C-alpha positions in Angstrom: -34.2 -39.4 -68.6 -37.8 -38.5 -69.3 -38.2 -37.2 -65.8 -35.3 -34.9 -66.2 -36.7 -33.4 -69.4 -40.1 -33.0 -67.8 -38.6 -31.4 -64.7 -36.5 -29.0 -66.8 -39.4 -28.1 -68.9 -41.6 -27.4 -65.9 -38.9 -25.3 -64.2 -38.5 -23.2 -67.4 -42.2 -22.7 -67.7 -42.4 -21.5 -64.1 -39.4 -19.2 -64.7 -41.1 -17.7 -67.8 -44.3 -17.2 -66.0 -42.6 -15.5 -63.1 -40.7 -13.2 -65.3 -43.8 -12.3 -67.3 -45.6 -11.5 -64.0 -42.8 -9.2 -62.9 -42.9 -7.4 -66.3 -46.6 -6.9 -65.9 -46.1 -5.4 -62.5 -43.6 -2.9 -63.8 -46.1 -1.9 -66.5 -48.8 -1.5 -63.9 -46.5 0.7 -61.8 -45.9 3.0 -64.8 -49.6 3.2 -65.6 -50.4 4.2 -62.0 -47.6 6.7 -62.0 -48.9 8.3 -65.3 -52.4 8.4 -63.9 -51.2 10.2 -60.8 -49.2 12.7 -62.8 -52.2 13.5 -65.1 -54.4 13.8 -62.0 -52.0 16.3 -60.5 -52.0 18.2 -63.8 -55.8 18.4 -63.9 -55.9 19.6 -60.3 -53.4 22.4 -61.2 -55.4 23.4 -64.2 -58.6 23.6 -62.3 -57.0 25.6 -59.5 -55.6 28.0 -62.1 -59.1 28.4 -63.7 -60.7 29.0 -60.3 -58.3 31.7 -59.3 
């Protein structure tokens, strides 16, 4: 009985860790996408000022 409780607890902790890591990955993708968009905007502004 104790082994089942321990195994269940371990599996749930691994599942929570995996889901947290997946969420962090999504946030990282959004951050990189926002940086790319802002970089493109800065390039467009500098090109407009140079012209």
